[in-house]
C-alpha positions as CSV (number, residue, x, y, z in Angstrom):
1,M,4.8,-15.4,3.5
2,A,5.1,-14.1,7.0
3,A,7.3,-11.2,8.1
4,E,10.0,-12.3,10.4
5,K,11.8,-10.3,13.1
6,S,15.6,-10.4,12.6
7,K,18.7,-8.5,12.9
8,P,18.9,-5.4,10.7
9,H,20.9,-6.0,7.5
10,S,21.4,-4.2,4.2
11,V,19.1,-5.2,1.4
12,D,19.5,-3.9,-2.1
13,F,16.3,-3.5,-4.1
14,Q,14.9,-1.4,-6.9
15,I,11.4,-0.4,-8.0
16,Q,10.6,-2.6,-11.0
17,S,7.2,-1.0,-11.8
18,I,4.4,1.2,-10.5
19,Q,0.9,0.7,-11.8
20,L,-2.5,2.3,-11.1
21,M,-4.7,-0.7,-11.0
22,E,-8.0,1.0,-10.2
23,S,-9.4,4.4,-9.4
24,F,-12.9,5.7,-9.1
25,L,-14.9,8.6,-7.6
26,V,-18.5,8.6,-6.5
27,E,-20.3,11.9,-7.3
28,P,-21.4,13.6,-4.0
29,V,-25.1,14.0,-3.2
30,D,-24.5,17.7,-2.4
31,L,-22.3,19.1,-5.1
32,L,-21.7,22.3,-3.1
33,E,-20.7,20.5,0.1
34,S,-17.0,20.9,0.9
35,I,-15.8,17.8,2.7
36,R,-12.7,18.2,4.8
37,D,-12.8,15.3,7.2
38,F,-12.1,11.9,5.7
39,S,-11.4,8.4,6.9
40,F,-9.3,5.9,5.0
41,E,-9.5,2.2,4.8
42,I,-6.1,0.8,3.8
43,R,-5.4,-2.7,2.8
44,M,-1.9,-3.9,1.7
45,E,-1.1,-7.3,0.3
46,L,2.3,-8.7,-0.3
47,K,2.8,-11.2,-3.1
48,I,6.1,-12.9,-3.9
49,N,7.4,-14.0,-7.3
50,D,10.5,-15.9,-6.4
51,E,11.2,-16.8,-10.1
52,H,11.8,-13.1,-10.9
53,Q,12.9,-12.2,-7.3
54,W,10.0,-9.7,-7.0
55,F,8.0,-8.5,-4.1
56,V,4.6,-7.2,-5.3
57,I,2.8,-4.9,-3.0
58,M,-0.9,-4.1,-3.7
59,T,-2.2,-1.1,-1.9
60,D,-6.0,-0.6,-1.8
61,I,-7.4,2.6,-0.3
62,K,-11.1,3.5,0.2
63,V,-12.0,7.1,1.1
64,R,-15.0,7.9,3.1
65,K,-16.4,11.0,4.7
66,K,-15.5,10.7,8.4
67,N,-18.0,8.8,10.4
68,Q,-19.9,7.6,7.3
69,N,-20.0,4.2,5.5
70,D,-20.4,5.3,1.9
71,V,-17.2,5.0,-0.2
72,L,-16.5,8.3,-1.9
73,G,-13.5,7.1,-3.9
74,K,-11.0,4.4,-4.2
75,I,-7.5,3.8,-5.5
76,K,-5.6,0.6,-6.0
77,T,-1.9,0.5,-6.9
78,Q,0.7,-2.1,-7.5
79,C,4.4,-1.6,-6.7
80,V,6.8,-4.2,-7.9
81,Y,10.3,-4.4,-6.3
82,H,13.2,-6.5,-7.5
83,I,15.2,-7.8,-4.6
84,D,18.9,-8.4,-5.1
85,H,20.2,-11.6,-3.4
86,F,16.6,-12.7,-2.9
87,E,17.5,-16.2,-1.8
88,D,19.9,-14.9,0.9
89,I,17.1,-12.7,2.4
90,T,14.2,-15.0,2.3
91,A,13.8,-18.5,3.8
92,K,11.1,-21.1,3.5
93,S,9.5,-22.4,6.7
94,D,8.6,-26.0,7.3
95,D,5.1,-25.4,6.0
96,G,6.4,-23.9,2.8
97,K,5.7,-20.3,3.5
98,I,8.4,-17.7,2.6
99,K,9.8,-15.8,5.6
100,I,10.8,-12.2,5.0
101,P,12.6,-9.8,7.4
102,K,10.1,-7.5,9.0
103,Q,12.3,-4.5,8.4
104,L,12.2,-5.2,4.7
105,T,8.4,-5.5,4.5
106,D,8.0,-2.4,6.6
107,T,10.3,-0.4,4.3
108,L,8.6,-1.7,1.1
109,N,5.2,-1.0,2.6
110,S,6.2,2.5,3.5
111,I,7.5,3.2,0.0
112,S,4.3,1.7,-1.5
113,L,2.1,3.8,0.8
114,S,4.0,7.0,-0.1
115,T,3.8,6.2,-3.8
116,T,0.1,5.6,-3.5
117,R,-0.4,8.9,-1.6
118,G,1.1,10.7,-4.6
119,M,-0.9,8.8,-7.1
120,M,-4.1,9.4,-5.1
121,F,-3.4,13.1,-4.9
122,S,-2.9,13.2,-8.7
123,A,-6.1,11.1,-9.4
124,F,-8.3,13.2,-7.0
125,R,-6.9,16.6,-7.9
126,G,-9.7,19.0,-8.9
127,T,-12.4,16.8,-7.5
128,H,-14.5,16.8,-4.3
129,L,-11.7,14.5,-2.9
130,H,-8.9,17.0,-3.6
131,Q,-8.5,17.5,0.2
132,A,-8.5,13.7,0.9
133,I,-4.7,13.5,1.5
134,L,-3.6,10.3,3.0
135,P,-1.8,11.0,6.3
136,V,1.6,9.7,7.0
137,I,1.2,6.2,8.4
138,N,3.7,3.8,9.9
139,P,2.9,0.6,7.9
140,A,4.1,-1.5,10.9
141,N,1.0,-0.3,12.7
142,L,-1.4,-1.5,10.1
143,T,-3.4,-4.5,11.3
144,E,-3.5,-7.6,9.1
145,G,-6.2,-7.0,6.4
146,G,-6.3,-3.2,6.7
147,S,-6.8,-0.3,9.0
């Protein structure tokens, strides 16, 4: 299931579902401390359901106070996309892995990150993580396994 570089082409897709899979907060040690500098650990995983012509993108974000290891909060979302003409867009390699155009994975990852940002803002609103707003990130720059 590797992304493949190819010529740009039009792909029609629609969001099939959006789900909040997990969300939690850790109570801060100092309840009066106002945290403004955060770091984010982002992991994205692409799963393919070729029977339904779906791409499923799991986005997992851990929030930490900058330069600290303790996780202050976490959110995990799942975005499911139905891909029209799935068989025309994907191809199987000799080892059985499904090849996907890189431009498509970048687009779906970007939509999934933006969707997760909004869900994160909603989940953390009114808490000590209210200011933990995920910055705009180019998903093409994420390293395999997270950033």
